[in-house]
VOBA-1610 file (N, C-alpha, C; in pm, whole numbers, padded with zeros to 5 digits, always signed):
BEGIN
Met-10059-04492+08585Met-09917-04510+08559Met-09864-04392+08480Gln-09756-04333+08523Gln-09696-04225+08447Gln-09607-04285+08341Lys-09589-04212+08232Lys-09505-04261+08124Lys-09368-04294+08179Phe-09310-04405+08130Phe-09185-04447+08190Phe-09076-04345+08168Trp-09087-04267+08060Trp-08986-04164+08037Trp-09000-04053+08141Gln-09123-04015+08173Gln-09144-03916+08277Gln-09096-03967+08412Ile-09118-04096+08436Ile-09075-04154+08563Ile-08925-04139+08579Ala-08851-04155+08471Ala-08706-04141+08480Ala-08667-04003+08529Ala-08748-03903+08495Ala-08720-03769+08545Ala-08777-03749+08685Leu-08901-03791+08705Leu-08967-03767+08833Leu-08895-03832+08949Cys-08839-03948+08924Cys-08771-04018+09032Cys-08634-03962+09059Val-08589-03870+08975Val-08463-03802+09005Val-08493-03686+09099Thr-08566-03587+09051Thr-08620-03484+09138Thr-08738-03421+09067Thr-08854-03425+09127Thr-08972-03367+09067Thr-08955-03218+09045Ala-08898-03152+09141Ala-08881-03007+09129Ala-08793-02972+09011Leu-08689-03050+08990Leu-08597-03022+08882Leu-08666-03033+08747Ala-08748-03134+08731Ala-08809-03158+08602Ala-08926-03066+08573His-08992-03014+08677His-09117-02941+08655His-09117-02798+08707Ala-09007-02752+08755Ala-09003-02613+08801Ala-09025-02519+08683Gln-09077-02400+08713Gln-09101-02303+08606Gln-08970-02263+08540Asn-08863-02259+08616Asn-08731-02227+08561Asn-08636-02340+08596Pro-08650-02454+08532Pro-08567-02568+08566Pro-08420-02541+08535Ser-08334-02606+08609Ser-08191-02591+08586Ser-08155-02656+08453Pro-08040-02618+08396Pro-07999-02679+08268Pro-07988-02830+08276Ala-07955-02884+08394Ala-07941-03029+08408Ala-08071-03102+08380Ala-08186-03033+08397Ala-08316-03097+08371Ala-08330-03140+08226Gln-08256-03077+08136Gln-08268-03113+07994Gln-08220-03254+07964Trp-08137-03310+08048Trp-08095-03449+08028Trp-08215-03544+08034Tyr-08318-03505+08111Tyr-08435-03592+08128Tyr-08538-03574+08017Arg-08509-03488+07919Arg-08604-03459+07813Arg-08559-03518+07679Ala-08481-03622+07684Ala-08433-03686+07562Ala-08549-03746+07483Gly-08535-03747+07351Gly-08632-03814+07268Gly-08593-03957+07240Ser-08464-03988+07256Ser-08414-04121+07226Ser-08285-04145+07303Val-08272-04265+07358Val-08148-04305+07425Val-08115-04448+07386Ser-07993-04469+07339Ser-07941-04603+07317Ser-07845-04634+07432Leu-07869-04743+07502Leu-07790-04776+07621Leu-07741-04920+07613Arg-07609-04936+07616Arg-07546-05067+07627Arg-07489-05079+07769Leu-07525-05186+07835Leu-07488-05202+07976Leu-07429-05340+07999Ala-07326-05345+08083Ala-07269-05473+08124Ala-07241-05468+08273Glu-07286-05571+08345Glu-07263-05582+08488Glu-07214-05725+08516Pro-07082-05745+08514Pro-07027-05881+08526Pro-07069-05954+08652Ala-07084-05884+08764Ala-07119-05951+08889Ala-07254-06021+08880Arg-07342-05970+08796Arg-07473-06033+08776Arg-07478-06116+08648Asp-07364-06126+08582Asp-07356-06199+08455Asp-07464-06146+08360Phe-07468-06014+08348Phe-07577-05949+08274Phe-07522-05850+08174Thr-07570-05858+08051Thr-07541-05758+07949Thr-07672-05722+07879Ala-07681-05600+07833Ala-07804-05555+07768Ala-07774-05446+07668Ala-07858-05442+07565Ala-07860-05330+07471Ala-08005-05286+07461Trp-08032-05165+07509Trp-08169-05114+07512Trp-08179-04990+07425Gln-08285-04983+07347Gln-08315-04864+07269Gln-08445-04805+07319Phe-08437-04686+07379Phe-08555-04616+07430Phe-08598-04511+07327Asp-08724-04514+07287Asp-08776-04415+07193Asp-08908-04360+07244Arg-08919-04229+07239Arg-09043-04161+07277Arg-09097-04088+07155Ala-09217-04123+07114Ala-09280-04054+07001Ala-09332-03918+07047Asp-09358-03832+06949Asp-09403-03697+06983Asp-09537-03697+07055Asn-09619-03802+07036Asn-09750-03807+07101Asn-09743-03868+07240Gly-09622-03903+07288Gly-09608-03956+07423Gly-09602-04107+07431Asp-09627-04178+07320Asp-09611-04323+07321Asp-09462-04357+07335Asn-09435-04472+07396Asn-09296-04510+07427Asn-09269-04653+07386Arg-09141-04679+07352Arg-09101-04815+07315Arg-08960-04841+07368Val-08940-04963+07419Val-08807-05009+07456Val-08779-05136+07378Ile-08677-05134+07293Ile-08631-05254+07226Ile-08523-05316+07314Arg-08541-05443+07349Arg-08456-05509+07449Arg-08378-05625+07388Glu-08247-05621+07406Glu-08160-05734+07375Glu-08077-05758+07500Glu-08095-05874+07563Glu-08033-05899+07693Glu-07980-06042+07701Arg-07879-06058+07785Arg-07828-06191+07816Arg-07792-06196+07963Arg-07854-06288+08033Arg-07821-06311+08174Arg-07785-06458+08187Gly-07655-06486+08204Gly-07612-06624+08203Gly-07642-06685+08067Gly-07712-06794+08065Gly-07747-06858+07939Gly-07882-06818+07886Val-07949-06724+07952Val-08083-06681+07911Val-08074-06557+07823Val-08134-06564+07706Val-08130-06454+07610Val-08270-06400+07590Ile-08283-06269+07590Ile-08410-06202+07560Ile-08389-06112+07439Asp-08478-06124+07344Asp-08476-06038+07226Asp-08621-05999+07200Gly-08661-05883+07250Gly-08801-05844+07240Gly-08819-05695+07251Ala-08941-05655+07281Ala-08972-05513+07290Ala-09093-05493+07380Val-09101-05374+07437Val-09213-05333+07522Val-09257-05195+07477Met-09389-05172+07473Met-09442-05041+07438Met-09551-05000+07536Thr-09571-04869+07550Thr-09689-04815+07614Thr-09750-04714+07518Val-09884-04717+07504Val-09950-04629+07408Val-10073-04565+07470Cys-10119-04458+07404Cys-10242-04387+07440Cys-10240-04347+07588Asp-10143-04263+07621Asp-10129-04214+07759Asp-10116-04330+07857Asp-10041-04433+07814Asp-10011-04549+07897Asp-10134-04630+07933Ala-10235-04628+07847Ala-10355-04708+07872Ala-10332-04855+07842Ala-10228-04884+07763Ala-10200-05023+07726Ala-10051-05050+07733Leu-10019-05172+07773Leu-09883-05224+07775Leu-09873-05332+07669Leu-09777-05320+07579Leu-09758-05416+07471Leu-09624-05485+07488Ile-09622-05618+07471Ile-09501-05696+07490Ile-09483-05790+07371Lys-09361-05794+07317Lys-09331-05882+07205Lys-09201-05957+07232Gly-09202-06089+07203Gly-09081-06169+07212Gly-09038-06201+07352Ile-09122-06175+07450Ile-09091-06197+07592Ile-09209-06268+07656Thr-09181-06363+07743Thr-09286-06430+07818Thr-09286-06374+07960Pro-09377-06281+07990Pro-09375-06219+08123Pro-09431-06312+08229Glu-09389-06290+08352Glu-09445-06365+08463Glu-09588-06318+08485Arg-09680-06413+08497Arg-09820-06379+08511Arg-09842-06293+08636Leu-09920-06188+08621Leu-09953-06090+08724Leu-09836-05997+08756His-09726-06014+08686His-09611-05925+08706His-09560-05875+08571Glu-09652-05851+08481Glu-09614-05810+08346Glu-09541-05675+08343Met-09576-05586+08437Met-09511-05455+08439Met-09362-05464+08469Arg-09319-05577+08523Arg-09176-05593+08550Arg-09093-05589+08422Glu-09157-05615+08309Glu-09082-05612+08183Glu-09034-05471+08150Leu-09091-05371+08216Leu-09041-05233+08205Leu-08938-05200+08312Asp-08942-05273+08422Asp-08869-05231+08541Asp-08719-05214+08518Glu-08653-05321+08477Glu-08507-05314+08471Glu-08457-05208+08376Pro-08506-05203+08250Pro-08456-05096+08164Pro-08489-04957+08214Val-08607-04938+08274Val-08643-04805+08324Val-08554-04765+08441Leu-08528-04857+08532Leu-08442-04825+08646Leu-08301-04792+08600Gln-08251-04864+08502Gln-08117-04834+08452Gln-08116-04703+08375Leu-08226-04671+08305Leu-08235-04540+08240Leu-08230-04429+08343Gln-08299-04447+08454Gln-08294-04348+08561Gln-08152-04328+08611Leu-08082-04439+08635Leu-07943-04428+08681Leu-07859-04350+08581Leu-07872-04385+08453Leu-07794-04314+08352Leu-07822-04164+08354Leu-07950-04125+08355Leu-07983-03983+08350Leu-07935-03910+08475Arg-07939-03978+08589Arg-07883-03918+08711Arg-07735-03889+08692Leu-07663-03986+08639Leu-07518-03969+08623Leu-07487-03860+08520Leu-07565-03855+08411Leu-07542-03750+08312Leu-07567-03612+08372Ala-07672-03598+08452Ala-07704-03469+08513Ala-07595-03426+08611Arg-07537-03521+08682Arg-07429-03488+08775Arg-07299-03461+08702Ala-07275-03536+08594Ala-07151-03518+08520Ala-07148-03386+08445Ala-07264-03341+08396Ala-07270-03217+08318Ala-07392-03137+08362Pro-07388-03078+08483Pro-07503-03002+08533Pro-07534-02879+08449Glu-07443-02840+08363Glu-07469-02727+08274Glu-07564-02763+08162Gly-07598-02894+08150Gly-07696-02939+08053Gly-07635-02979+07920Pro-07707-03056+07840Pro-07653-03103+07712Pro-07627-02992+07612Ala-07707-02886+07617Ala-07690-02779+07519Ala-07554-02710+07533Ala-07497-02711+07653Ala-07369-02644+07677Ala-07249-02730+07641Leu-07273-02855+07606Leu-07163-02946+07574Leu-07126-02926+07427Asp-07020-02851+07400Asp-06987-02819+07262Asp-06882-02912+07203Ala-06815-02991+07286Ala-06714-03084+07233Ala-06717-03211+07315Gly-06624-03222+07409Gly-06619-03338+07495Gly-06592-03298+07638Lys-06620-03391+07730Lys-06598-03363+07871Lys-06569-03493+07944Ala-06458-03495+08016Ala-06427-03607+08104Ala-06478-03573+08244Phe-06520-03674+08319Phe-06569-03648+08454Phe-06530-03763+08547Asn-06527-03730+08674Asn-06497-03828+08779Asn-06580-03789+08901Leu-06681-03870+08932Leu-06774-03841+09040Leu-06761-03945+09150Asp-06794-03906+09272Asp-06798-04005+09380Asp-06882-03949+09495Asp-06934-04039+09575Asp-07010-04003+09694Asp-06991-04114+09796Ala-06936-04077+09911Ala-06906-04177+10014Ala-07022-04201+10109Lys-07129-04117+10101Lys-07237-04126+10199Lys-07374-04155+10141Asn-07405-04097+10027Asn-07542-04100+09976Asn-07558-04199+09861Ala-07651-04292+09878Ala-07681-04388+09774Ala-07758-04320+09661Ile-07756-04383+09544Ile-07843-04343+09434Ile-07960-04441+09435Arg-08080-04388+09458Arg-08200-04471+09468Arg-08292-04439+09352Val-08332-04543+09281Val-08422-04525+09168Val-08543-04615+09188Gly-08655-04576+09131Gly-08776-04655+09150Gly-08881-04621+09046Arg-08975-04711+09028Arg-09089-04690+08938Arg-09215-04709+09020Gly-09269-04596+09068Gly-09384-04601+09158Gly-09348-04682+09281Gly-09443-04760+09330Gly-09414-04848+09442Gly-09386-04990+09398Glu-09372-05007+09266Glu-09364-05141+09210Glu-09223-05194+09196Ala-09127-05107+09182Ala-08990-05153+09160Ala-08894-05047+09209Arg-08783-05092+09262Arg-08681-04998+09305Arg-08547-05069+09305Arg-08443-04989+09301Arg-08309-05042+09313Arg-08222-04936+09379Asp-08140-04979+09473Asp-08050-04889+09543Asp-07906-04919+09503Phe-07835-04816+09461Phe-07692-04827+09433Phe-07622-04760+09551Glu-07574-04843+09643Glu-07529-04794+09772Glu-07395-04721+09764Ala-07378-04627+09859Ala-07249-04560+09877Ala-07155-04652+09955Pro-07026-04635+09935Pro-06965-04538+09843Pro-06977-04583+09698Trp-07002-04485+09612Trp-07007-04513+09469Trp-06917-04415+09394Gln-06872-04458+09279Gln-06786-04376+09195Gln-06830-04391+09050Ala-06815-04284+08974Ala-06846-04288+08831Ala-06744-04204+08756Arg-06685-04263+08658Arg-06592-04188+08574Arg-06625-04216+08428Gly-06599-04119+08345Gly-06633-04141+08207Gly-06608-04020+08120His-06671-04023+08002His-06648-03918+07903His-06776-03896+07823Leu-06806-03770+07798Leu-06918-03729+07713Leu-06861-03663+07588Lys-06926-03683+07475Lys-06876-03624+07351Lys-06992-03581+07262Arg-06984-03461+07212Arg-07081-03413+07114Arg-07042-03466+06976Glu-07128-03547+06917Glu-07100-03604+06787Glu-07133-03504+06676Ala-07087-03534+06555Ala-07104-03442+06443Ala-07250-03415+06413Asn-07338-03513+06438Asn-07481-03495+06410Asn-07557-03430+06525Gly-07486-03392+06631Gly-07549-03326+06745Gly-07583-03418+06860Asp-07584-03549+06837Asp-07608-03644+06945Asp-07492-03640+07044Ile-07516-03691+07164Ile-07411-03696+07266Ile-07384-03842+07301Ser-07260-03884+07282Ser-07221-04018+07321Ser-07168-04016+07464Phe-07187-04126+07534Phe-07139-04136+07671Phe-07073-04272+07692Asp-06974-04273+07779Asp-06902-04395+07814Asp-06868-04384+07962Ile-06931-04466+08044Ile-06924-04450+08190Ile-06889-04584+08255Val-06800-04578+08353Val-06773-04691+08442Val-06826-04652+08579Phe-06918-04732+08630Phe-06986-04700+08756Phe-06965-04813+08855Gly-06918-04780+08974Gly-06897-04879+09078Gly-06973-04841+09204Tyr-07030-04940+09270Tyr-07111-04910+09388Tyr-07103-05026+09487Ala-07139-04997+09611Ala-07142-05100+09715Ala-07277-05170+09713Gly-07282-05287+09778Gly-07410-05356+09791Gly-07458-05419+09665Gly-07367-05466+09579Gly-07406-05534+09457Gly-07439-05680+09484Ala-07404-05766+09392Ala-07433-05909+09407Ala-07367-05962+09533Asp-07445-06035+09616Asp-07398-06094+09742Asp-07343-05989+09838Gly-07391-05865+09824Gly-07349-05759+09914Gly-07210-05705+09886Lys-07147-05752+09780Lys-07012-05707+09748Lys-07016-05587+09655Arg-06903-05522+09642Arg-06892-05412+09549Arg-06915-05463+09407Ser-06981-05383+09327Ser-07010-05422+09190Ser-06975-05308+09096Asp-06941-05344+08975Asp-06907-05245+08873Asp-06990-05272+08749Met-07025-05166+08680Met-07095-05180+08553Met-07044-05075+08456Thr-07062-05102+08328Thr-07030-05004+08225Thr-07159-04964+08155Leu-07170-04835+08123Leu-07285-04782+08051Leu-07231-04700+07934Ala-07272-04734+07815Ala-07225-04664+07697Ala-07340-04650+07599Gly-07333-04548+07515Gly-07438-04533+07417Gly-07453-04391+07367Ile-07575-04358+07326Ile-07605-04230+07263Ile-07727-04167+07328Trp-07715-04039+07362Trp-07827-03957+07410Trp-07865-03864+07297Arg-07994-03858+07264Arg-08041-03775+07154Arg-08155-03685+07200Gln-08146-03558+07168Gln-08250-03464+07208Gln-08382-03492+07138Asp-08377-03515+07008Asp-08499-03534+06930Asp-08536-03681+06925Ser-08665-03706+06909Ser-08714-03842+06894Ser-08673-03897+06757Arg-08653-04027+06750Arg-08623-04090+06622Arg-08749-04110+06538Thr-08865-04094+06601Thr-08991-04114+06530Thr-09095-04017+06582Ser-09169-03955+06492Ser-09272-03861+06535Ser-09392-03935+06592Ser-09416-04057+06542Ser-09527-04136+06594Ser-09509-04282+06552Phe-09572-04371+06626Phe-09583-04509+06585Phe-09717-04518+06510Glu-09711-04538+06381Glu-09827-04521+06293Glu-09938-04620+06326Asp-10062-04577+06299Asp-10179-04664+06318Asp-10164-04795+06241Ala-10096-04790+06126Ala-10084-04909+06042Ala-09982-05010+06095Thr-09911-04975+06200Thr-09809-05066+06255Thr-09872-05198+06297Ala-09823-05309+06243Ala-09878-05441+06275Ala-09835-05485+06415Ile-09930-05530+06495Ile-09900-05578+06630Ile-09968-05711+06659Ala-10001-05786+06554Ala-10073-05912+06574Ala-09994-06011+06659Asp-09860-05999+06657Asp-09778-06092+06736Asp-09733-06032+06869Trp-09797-05923+06909Trp-09769-05861+07039Trp-09879-05902+07138Gln-09841-05920+07265Gln-09938-05937+07372Gln-09977-05798+07423Val-10105-05771+07432Val-10154-05640+07474Val-10226-05654+07608Tyr-10189-05569+07702Tyr-10250-05571+07834Tyr-10315-05436+07862Arg-10438-05442+07907Arg-10505-05320+07951Arg-10445-05277+08084Val-10417-05148+08097Val-10357-05095+08220Val-10462-05017+08298His-10482-05057+08422His-10575-04989+08510His-10497-04902+08607Arg-10551-04785+08633Arg-10489-04696+08732Arg-10565-04713+08864Val-10494-04759+08965Val-10556-04793+09092Val-10496-04706+09203Pro-10579-04630+09276Pro-10525-04549+09387Pro-10489-04639+09505Thr-10373-04616+09562Thr-10330-04688+09682Thr-10281-04586+09784Thr-10290-04622+09911Thr-10247-04533+10019Thr-10125-04594+10087Val-10018-04518+10091Val-09894-04561+10154Val-09848-04450+10248Gly-09841-04482+10376Gly-09798-04382+10472Gly-09886-04260+10477Gly-10015-04279+10451Gly-10108-04167+10453Gly-10114-04090+10322Asn-10030-04126+10225Asn-10027-04057+10096Asn-10093-04145+09990Val-10178-04084+09909Val-10246-04156+09801Val-10165-04140+09673Arg-10139-04253+09609Arg-10071-04249+09480Arg-10138-04346+09385Ile-10113-04327+09257Ile-10175-04409+09154Ile-10076-04515+09109Glu-10117-04640+09119Glu-10033-04750+09075Glu-10093-04812+08948Ala-10007-04876+08870Ala-10050-04941+08746Ala-10077-05088+08771Met-10193-05134+08727Met-10229-05275+08736Met-10271-05320+08596Val-10219-05433+08552Val-10253-05478+08417Val-10363-05583+08422Gly-10435-05595+08312Gly-10539-05697+08302Gly-10480-05837+08309Val-10561-05932+08352Val-10512-06068+08372Val-10477-06136+08241Lys-10559-06116+08137Lys-10539-06188+08012Lys-10481-06096+07905Pro-10378-06145+07832Pro-10329-06066+07719Pro-10430-06067+07606Leu-10438-05955+07535Leu-10530-05939+07423Leu-10451-05933+07293Arg-10521-05945+07181Arg-10455-05940+07051Arg-10528-05841+06960Tyr-10450-05761+06889Tyr-10504-05665+06793Tyr-10418-05669+06667Ala-10479-05636+06555Ala-10409-05646+06427Ala-10307-05533+06410Thr-10349-05410+06444Thr-10264-05293+06425Thr-10274-05201+06545Leu-10182-05105+06553Leu-10191-05005+06659Leu-10318-04923+06646Gly-10359-04896+06523Gly-10484-04822+06503Gly-10603-04899+06558His-10607-05028+06533His-10713-05115+06585His-10716-05106+06737Leu-10600-05115+06801Leu-10592-05105+06947Leu-10637-04967+06994Arg-10590-04863+06930Arg-10624-04728+06974Arg-10774-04701+06967Arg-10841-04752+06863Arg-10985-04730+06853Arg-11058-04802+06967His-11010-04920+07005His-11070-04991+07118His-11049-04914+07248Ile-10930-04861+07268Ile-10902-04784+07390Ile-10993-04662+07396Glu-11012-04596+07283Glu-11095-04475+07278Glu-11239-04506+07315Arg-11284-04628+07287Arg-11421-04669+07322Arg-11424-04741+07457Asp-11330-04710+07544Asp-11318-04777+07674Asp-11305-04928+07655Trp-11226-04965+07554Trp-11191-05103+07523Trp-11309-05184+07469Ser-11414-05119+07427Ser-11526-05191+07369Ser-11493-05234+07226Ser-11537-05355+07188Ser-11518-05404+07051Ser-11631-05361+06958Asn-11730-05293+07013Asn-11844-05249+06934Asn-11811-05116+06867Pro-11799-05112+06735Pro-11762-04987+06667Pro-11866-04877+06679Asn-11987-04911+06724Asn-12092-04811+06739Asn-12088-04740+06875Val-12004-04787+06964Val-11992-04722+07094Val-11922-04587+07077Lys-11976-04486+07143Lys-11921-04351+07131Lys-11788-04343+07204Pro-11684-04289+07139Pro-11553-04275+07205Pro-11563-04185+07328Ile-11488-04221+07433Ile-11485-04139+07553Ile-11354-04061+07564Leu-11260-04088+07475Leu-11134-04015+07473Leu-11074-04028+07333Ala-10966-03958+07310Ala-10898-03966+07181Ala-10750-03990+07204Cys-10699-04099+07150Cys-10555-04123+07156Cys-10484-04019+07069Lys-10378-03963+07118Lys-10306-03860+07044Lys-10245-03920+06918Pro-10258-03851+06805Pro-10203-03904+06679Pro-10051-03898+06676
//
């Protein structure tokens, strides 16, 4: 499984994110932190998501959501090069635990696509504010996370909004996005607002961080063949595990998940 933050870039255009001389728009996909508030009335859905990427590559999504009368207030993390999936405050569907990443990641992809189209000159060139109005009558915006999840925002679609450089250097965004093929096949509209930040809000999630009330799932990387192409998919362990701290979990991962402290580590989780 690739880090969900990398997926947000890779699913936009791999060449853009990894070319030796990437275009300025690629910098939108290199955020350290994104706060995203989303509302989609046709699905009776509202959400406030906080995406944070630590300097060592660990990731966290804090989720506050309401769909109809159902409220979610929890968080999801991936640590140690995505060797483990951690879930708090959410009851995932058995054997579909990775779905707890799906919706926020897919919406993050949509947001970054729109930011890159709205300001292809990149975030560094935004010195004040910028209004934009985008549309495409033919080409859908398609986002996905491996072969496990996808969402299509069908054409014709339109996006209008405003970007602003805040006093602290962060960039605020306020976007109204409309697309075809929403709920019941009808046109749907959503609003996306929040803050894009170049730097991470945290250098690391410390070893001392308590996770006793988190469900921990071991993530297996499984090769699959689709259309003659081999790709790596993420599969989680059947049973959730429990660990006292992130350090406790990381030491187990380093020993190939062995609980025996005398087992020689086979890898090192980045500090």
